C-alpha atoms as one frame of an Amber mdcrd trajectory, in Angstrom:
protein
 104.151 147.562-117.264 104.020 151.319-117.759 100.890 153.442-117.604 101.356
 154.330-121.279 101.390 150.650-122.265  98.161 150.121-120.326  96.543 153.040
-122.101  97.705 151.764-125.485  96.167 148.323-124.849  92.680 149.912-125.207
  90.695 147.236-123.327  86.949 147.490-123.963  85.890 145.431-120.931  86.817
 145.971-117.281  86.038 144.197-114.022  86.223 145.901-110.620  87.027 143.374
-107.894  85.635 144.149-104.438  86.654 143.123-100.915  88.396 139.757-100.826
  87.960 139.191-104.559  91.318 140.371-105.857  92.472 136.800-106.534  89.839
 136.465-109.273  92.339 138.206-111.548  94.596 135.135-111.348  91.981 133.086
-113.196  92.382 135.335-116.231  96.169 135.028-116.326  97.878 138.266-115.323
 100.073 139.722-118.079 101.031 142.988-116.409  99.987 145.375-113.664 100.005
 149.064-112.774  99.548 150.421-109.234  96.719 152.916-108.775  99.240 155.371
-107.435 100.826 155.599-110.896  97.588 156.938-112.365  96.978 160.670-111.809
  94.038 161.179-109.471  94.012 157.603-108.157  95.317 156.068-104.947  95.163
 152.692-103.231  92.413 151.793-100.787  93.166 151.795 -97.065  90.927 148.743
 -96.579  92.316 145.182 -96.182  91.479 142.984 -99.156  91.998 145.744-101.766
  95.382 145.454-103.500  95.081 148.784-105.302  96.266 148.020-108.826  95.117
 147.537-112.406  95.828 144.185-114.011  95.825 143.560-117.747  94.925 140.100
-119.037  93.819 138.437-122.266  90.421 136.778-122.598  89.323 135.168-125.875
  92.155 136.978-127.606  91.149 140.440-126.389  92.624 142.607-123.615  90.597
 142.845-120.420  91.259 145.196-117.520  90.805 144.091-113.912  90.859 146.550
-111.034  91.968 144.874-107.808  90.257 146.947-105.137  88.482 150.296-104.969
  88.218 153.424-102.852  85.166 154.007-100.645  83.226 157.024 -99.449  83.778
 155.972 -95.834  87.517 156.462 -96.296  86.782 160.203 -96.306  86.569 160.711
-100.069  83.967 162.438-102.213  81.862 160.515-104.721  83.844 162.221-107.484
  87.113 160.935-106.020  85.747 157.428-105.508  84.800 157.197-109.193  88.104
 158.446-110.624  88.955 154.891-111.708  85.749 154.674-113.763  86.595 157.884
-115.607  90.116 156.599-116.221  88.719 153.363-117.662  86.464 155.349-119.967
  89.386 157.502-121.105  91.425 154.458-122.201  88.551 152.940-124.164  86.577
 150.761-121.725  82.963 150.447-122.910  81.562 147.960-120.393  82.343 147.291
-116.756  81.431 144.595-114.243  81.252 145.945-110.687  81.680 143.299-107.983
  81.395 143.724-104.240  80.980 141.997-100.911  77.502 142.362 -99.460  75.266
 141.242 -96.636  72.304 139.068 -97.609  68.839 140.370 -96.741  66.625 138.109
 -98.859  65.790 135.010 -96.808  66.006 132.687 -99.829  69.606 133.633-100.585
  72.598 131.837 -99.111  75.864 133.069 -97.644  78.775 132.339 -99.956  76.522
 132.723-102.975  76.435 135.342-105.721  73.718 137.887-106.531  73.353 139.558
-109.898  72.406 143.179-109.269  69.252 144.119-111.172  68.898 147.591-109.632
  70.147 149.620-106.700  68.944 151.972-103.966  71.305 154.872-103.325  71.279
 155.639 -99.581  74.803 157.046 -99.512  73.592 160.633 -99.605  75.758 161.662
-102.530  76.498 161.138-106.222  79.526 161.649-108.499  77.355 163.886-110.699
  77.190 166.713-108.131  78.220 170.167-109.332  75.780 170.992-112.092  72.630
 169.987-113.984  74.035 166.574-114.820  70.685 164.920-115.471  71.099 161.323
-116.613  68.458 158.642-116.975  68.891 155.786-114.495  65.965 153.631-115.655
  68.354 150.831-116.600  71.611 151.204-114.716  72.395 147.493-114.980  72.186
 146.236-118.564  69.263 143.840-119.063  70.960 142.164-122.005  74.126 141.600
-119.988  72.050 140.250-117.076  70.592 137.706-119.491  74.095 136.666-120.536
  75.131 136.171-116.914  72.045 134.087-116.208  72.712 131.956-119.279  76.353
 131.527-118.271  75.372 130.475-114.734  73.100 127.754-116.129  75.857 126.622
-118.485  78.355 126.104-115.657  75.778 124.862-113.134  76.113 127.787-110.738
  73.252 129.080-108.587  72.958 132.804-109.299  70.569 134.925-107.267  69.231
 138.221-108.622  68.061 141.251-106.708  68.310 144.862-105.584  71.485 146.184
-103.921  71.252 148.914-101.286  74.326 151.110-101.016  74.948 152.731 -97.616
  77.761 155.005 -96.479  79.376 152.897 -93.725  81.929 152.141 -92.410  79.842
 150.783 -89.540  77.627 147.817 -90.369  73.886 148.344 -90.354  71.650 147.943
 -87.316  68.841 145.352 -87.262  66.335 148.219 -87.500  68.086 149.550 -90.616
  67.967 146.099 -92.192  64.226 145.894 -91.500  63.880 149.279 -93.219  65.909
 148.106 -96.215  63.815 144.975 -96.552  60.680 147.145 -96.573  62.240 149.312
 -99.290  62.806 146.232-101.433  66.532 145.617-100.950  67.867 142.063-101.245
  71.485 142.778-100.267  73.387 145.651 -98.674  76.907 147.039 -98.997  79.041
 150.178 -98.952  80.246 150.556-102.543  79.327 150.127-106.232  76.449 152.631
-106.452  78.557 155.712-107.202  80.635 153.773-109.742  77.505 152.505-111.485
  76.061 156.022-111.685  79.311 157.420-113.091  79.669 154.620-115.633  76.118
 155.045-116.928  76.563 158.814-117.137  79.550 158.133-119.414  77.501 155.772
-121.575  79.199 152.603-120.378  77.351 149.285-120.115  77.208 148.083-116.508
  76.774 144.740-114.768  76.934 144.203-111.021  77.565 141.110-108.912  77.480
 140.871-105.120  79.295 138.163-103.199  77.045 137.416-100.216  79.559 137.128
 -97.390  77.210 137.160 -94.392  73.635 137.617 -93.249  72.729 141.248 -92.655
  72.395 142.394 -89.034  69.559 140.879 -87.017  68.788 138.037 -89.424  71.022
 135.529 -87.648  72.822 135.348 -84.299  76.225 136.655 -85.350  78.751 139.441
 -85.012  79.931 141.028 -88.254  83.670 141.306 -89.022  85.541 142.486 -92.124
  87.929 139.520 -91.768  84.953 137.244 -92.410  84.202 139.138 -95.604  87.731
 138.594 -96.910  87.742 134.925 -95.907  84.438 134.118 -97.643  85.788 135.909
-100.698  88.539 133.330-101.067  85.953 130.597-101.662  83.252 132.573-103.449
  85.913 134.103-105.667  86.444 130.769-107.395  82.779 130.648-108.404  82.839
 134.293-109.440  85.879 133.702-111.648  84.110 130.849-113.437  81.032 132.981
-113.990  82.975 135.977-115.274  85.036 133.895-117.683  81.858 132.326-119.057
  79.860 135.550-119.385  82.342 138.305-120.276
């Protein structure tokens, strides 16, 4: 599929698939794909588990765009560069976007392998894609309340346990220390990761509706006796991705 054909499809809904979640696109039935490298200003991630391509599918008779993978600040990019895909989506007509990610669980009542609907976030990445001018945008409701209600309703319909909570976005690439996790818990964070926040800010600044879902791949540092590995994140994604696909198909 050519870039022009993708642009002409004018999908109104997009889903960004985080670490280990690229296979979720298969559940929607892939019609065509375009590598990020074919889009001016975009490039593939250097992180395992991120295919680096846009996939076009049909859902309920309408085109839907799925982004398999994303770029991260810890790869040495600016927040503006990391959010280039969001601006591209907006340019081709996307009005609402679901941002998914892999995250460490902080809330003791959550469970590894489960999903958390993001109700709000804490930006501890030290940057924003809106740098460069007086780009003042209200962030009182980054994650759409009405869309959150739809996801909750869909989870009940399919019998899926769906947690809800606050996502803390840190820079990475190192995992957090136990002391940092204690700090995050005090701040009110329920899960922690290294993505999503900049994309959510950019999408809201463009007037897009945003939903966020974290796949809880592990307990955050210090909460259990464990050593954290990215390979574990990708592996858990293979299982949790099946549940995520069911939820997305029911709610989007």
